[in-house]
N, C-alpha and C positions, 0 to 999 in steps of 0.2 A: 661863679655860676655853678649850680649843681642840679641835676635831675635825678640824682642817686636816691632810690627809694629808701634805703637804710637811713640816710641823713634825715629825710622827712619823717620816717617812722620814729626816729629819736625825738623829734619835735612834737609828736602828736599829743603827749600827756600834758604839755604846758602851752600848746599853741593857742588855745582859747583865752589865755590870760591877757593877751593884747585886746584892748576894747574893740577894735575893728575886726578882729578875728572871731571872737566868741559872741559878739553882739549881746552880751549879758545885760548891759545897761540899756533900759528901754529907750532912753533918749538917743543913744547911738544907733540902736536897731531902727528906730523910727526915721532917723536921718538917712540911713541906707535904703530903707523902704521907699521913702519919698524920691530919692535920687533915681533908683532903678525903675520904679513904676512910671516915672516921668519920661523915660526914654525907651521903654519896651512897648511892643504891640500889646494889645489887650489879652488877658488870660482867656482861654487856656492855652495860649501859644506854647509851642514846644521849645524848651530852653536846654542847651547843653552848657553846663557849668564846668569848664575845663580847669583842672588844677584846683578842684573844689575844696581841698583840705578837709577840715572837720565838718564841712557841709553847711556852714552858717547861712551863706547866701542861697544855697539850694533849698534849705528848709524855709527861709524867709519867703522865697518865691513860690514854693509849693503851698505855703499857707495862704498866699494871695491868689491861688487858683491856677497857677501855671503847671504845665506838664514838664517836670524837671528830670534830667539825667545828669547826675554829678559824676565826674571822672577824676581820678587821681592815681598816681603810680605807687603810692605808699599804702600798703594794706591796713596799717593801723589808723591812718587818716580815714580810710573808707569805713573801717569798723566804727570809728567815732561818729562819722556822718550818719551811718545807718541807725546808731543808737539815738542820735539827736532827732532824727526824723520820727522814730518810734515814740520818743518822749513827747514830741510836739503833736503826735497823732496825725501826721501828714504822710501822703504817698509821694515818694521820690525814689527813683532808681539810681543805684550807685554802682559804678563799674571801675575795676582796677585796670588801669591802662596808662601808658605814657602819653601825656598831653601833646608831645611833639608829633606823635603819629597815633591819634586817638582811634581806638577800635570801636568806631561807631559808623553806622551806615551813611553814605553820602546823601545830600539833599533831603535830610530828615528833620531839620530843625529850623524854626523861625528865628531863633536867636542863638548865637554863640557868645557866651560870656566868659571872660577870663579876668581875674583880679590878681595882680602882682604875680604873673606867671611868665610872661615873655622874657623877663630879665634872666630867668634860669634856663632858657632854651639855647641849645648850642648853635642853632641857625634860625633866627627869627623869621626870615623870609620863607623858609621851608615850612616852619610851623604855621605861619599865617595861610600859606597855600592849603595845608591840610585842614585848617579851621574853616576857611571859606568853602572848601569842598563839602563840608557838612551842612551848609546853609541851603535852604530852598531858594528859588530864584529871587524872591523879594525879601530875602532874609536880612537880618541886622546883626552886625558885628559890634560887640560892646566890650571895650577894653578899659580896665582901670589899672593905670601904670604910674610910674614916677621915676624920678632921679633923686635918690636919697642922699642925705648928708655924707654917707660913706663913700659916695662916688659910684655906687652900683645903680644900674637901671638906665633908662633912656629919657631924654628930655621930650617934652610934648612935640617940639618941632621935628625931632628925629623920628618919633613914632608916627606922626602924621605923614611924613615923607615915605616911611616904610609902607604904611597902609595904602597910600596913594599909588604906589608902584603896582598894586593889584586891584584897587577899587577906585572909582572916580570920586566918590564922596567920602569926606571925613570931617567931622565936627569935633573940636576939642573944647572942653570946659574945665577950668581949673577947679580943683577940689581942696580949697583951703579953709573950709568950714571946720572948726575944731570939733563940732559934734560928730562928724564922720569918724574921727580918729580918737576921740575921748580926751583930747588935749590939743593945745595949739601946736602947729607944725612949722618948721623952718625950711623944709625941702620942697621940691616940686612934685605935686601929685595931681593927677588929671584923669578925666573921663574922655574917651574917644569913642564916638558912635559913627559907624559907617553903614548906611542903608542904601539899598538900590531903589 
């Protein structure tokens, strides 16, 4: 686990080479768009994309009309995200901050979205408390997580139990469609949606 900004800055130049990171393949991008639009409230809902990396999901959602704030602790990731938004000619705000304690105002977002971020948090319960604090009363928490073949991450059952310690509702959907990842997968990947 690492939340070290230098580590993630070192990944910034090659981060988008993974199909699900860069969303460069239109089929992969379309698969992510279908998945996310199927579980989010209608645009222009306000979305906080925590641990946004190079901003691929932020830009995708901004292109669909959402009001997006992307947050990452790695300055080079944020720089890449801003460039990606400019290239796509969409408006999205990007903030350099630690996702574990995001420097964003409480109760300001309809959606808190995080993809493959909790595995890097030193205390996932504390991080979730901070994330839920950002949501408006009827807000939706959207987590895309997994337990990878390397042994890193959390199973769907572990993540559901973790979220249910703080929120009554949590629905888990397995994400085994190869289109989402650009290739078949053998590990456990899932979507967890928690709405009030």
